[in-house]
C-alpha positions in Angstrom: -4.9 -50.0 -49.3 -5.3 -52.5 -46.4 -8.4 -51.8 -44.3 -6.4 -51.5 -41.1 -4.4 -48.6 -42.7 -7.6 -46.8 -43.5 -8.7 -47.1 -39.9 -5.2 -46.1 -38.7 -5.3 -43.0 -40.9 -8.7 -42.1 -39.6 -7.5 -42.5 -36.0 -4.5 -40.3 -36.8 -6.7 -37.6 -38.3 -9.2 -37.7 -35.4 -6.5 -37.8 -32.7 -4.6 -35.1 -34.4 -7.6 -32.8 -34.7 -9.2 -33.5 -31.2 -6.5 -31.7 -29.2 -7.2 -28.4 -31.0 -10.9 -28.7 -30.0 -9.8 -29.7 -26.5 -7.4 -26.8 -26.1 -10.1 -24.4 -27.3 -12.7 -26.0 -25.0 -10.5 -25.8 -21.9 -9.9 -22.0 -22.1 -12.6 -21.2 -19.5 -13.2 -24.7 -18.2 -11.4 -26.9 -15.7 -9.8 -30.1 -17.0 -12.2 -32.1 -14.7 -15.3 -30.4 -16.1 -13.9 -30.8 -19.6 -13.4 -34.5 -19.1 -16.9 -35.0 -17.6 -18.4 -33.3 -20.7 -16.2 -35.3 -23.1 -17.0 -38.6 -21.3 -20.7 -37.9 -21.2 -20.9 -37.2 -24.9 -18.9 -40.4 -25.6 -21.1 -42.5 -23.3 -24.4 -41.2 -24.8 -23.0 -41.8 -28.3 -21.9 -45.4 -27.4 -25.2 -46.3 -25.9 -27.2 -44.9 -28.8 -24.9 -46.8 -31.3 -25.1 -50.0 -29.1 -28.8 -49.9 -29.2 -29.1 -49.1 -32.9 -26.6 -51.8 -33.9 -27.8 -54.4 -31.4 -24.4 -54.8 -29.8 -25.2 -53.3 -26.4 -26.5 -56.7 -25.2 -22.9 -58.0 -25.6 -21.9 -56.1 -22.5 -23.7 -58.5 -20.3 -21.8 -61.5 -21.7 -18.3 -60.4 -20.9 -16.3 -62.8 -18.8 -15.0 -61.7 -15.4 -11.3 -61.6 -16.3 -12.0 -59.6 -19.5 -14.2 -57.2 -17.4 -11.4 -56.6 -14.9 -8.7 -56.0 -17.6 -11.0 -53.7 -19.6 -12.1 -51.8 -16.4 -8.4 -51.3 -15.5 -7.6 -50.1 -19.0 -10.5 -47.7 -18.8 -9.4 -46.3 -15.4 -5.8 -45.9 -16.6 -6.5 -44.6 -20.1 -9.9 -43.0 -20.2 -9.9 -41.5 -16.7 -6.4 -40.9 -15.3 -4.7 -40.6 -18.6 -7.2 -38.3 -20.1 -7.5 -36.2 -17.0 -3.7 -35.8 -16.9 -3.8 -35.0 -20.7 -6.5 -32.3 -20.2 -4.4 -30.7 -17.4 -1.3 -30.7 -19.6 -3.3 -29.4 -22.6 -4.9 -26.6 -20.5 -1.5 -25.4 -19.1 0.8 -26.1 -22.0 1.1 -25.6 -25.8 -0.7 -28.3 -27.8 2.2 -28.5 -30.2 4.4 -29.8 -27.3 1.9 -31.6 -25.1 0.5 -33.9 -27.7 3.8 -35.2 -29.2 5.1 -35.8 -25.7 2.1 -37.7 -24.6 2.2 -39.6 -27.9 5.5 -41.2 -26.7 3.4 -43.6 -24.6 4.5 -46.5 -26.9 7.8 -46.4 -25.0 5.9 -47.4 -21.8 3.8 -50.0 -23.7 7.0 -51.4 -25.4 8.8 -51.8 -22.0 5.8 -53.3 -20.3 5.1 -55.7 -23.2 8.7 -57.0 -23.0 8.5 -57.4 -19.2 4.9 -58.6 -18.7 3.8 -60.2 -22.0 7.2 -61.7 -22.9 7.2 -60.0 -26.3 10.4 -60.1 -28.3 12.7 -57.2 -29.1 13.3 -56.9 -32.8 15.7 -54.4 -34.5 12.7 -52.5 -35.8 11.1 -52.2 -32.4 14.4 -51.2 -30.8 15.1 -48.5 -33.5 11.5 -47.2 -33.1 12.0 -46.9 -29.3 15.2 -45.0 -29.8 13.7 -42.7 -32.3 10.7 -41.9 -30.0 13.1 -41.3 -27.1 15.2 -39.0 -29.3 12.0 -37.1 -30.2 11.2 -36.7 -26.6 14.7 -35.2 -26.0 14.2 -32.7 -28.9 10.7 -31.7 -27.6 12.0 -31.1 -24.1 14.4 -28.4 -25.3 
């Protein structure tokens, strides 16, 4: 099996399990507090790993353009996206919230076509249609 498929399978396993923990953790906690706790744990873990692996020094060598793009991605995904996700998870059933949010590739697909000049292929178009159909089924 290709290495990337192993990593993809691990990501699927982790991302599929995490909402259950999040839903349980949000029962008596606001989404904001939940996100602060989650982010603090991730930050501490990343710093410890960065020090142990010797990779933390690489943070000081990031070029300004990469820094701006990665900071923007962090604000959109790790702050705003996760905060909206926690609010949705707190107030909705995990079995509907997570698949709905997981339709984000439709947004990425559209923006990649418009902003990155990526090409539409039959496979990509079919995938987008299937994701959209899944959203329609979930909304009923």
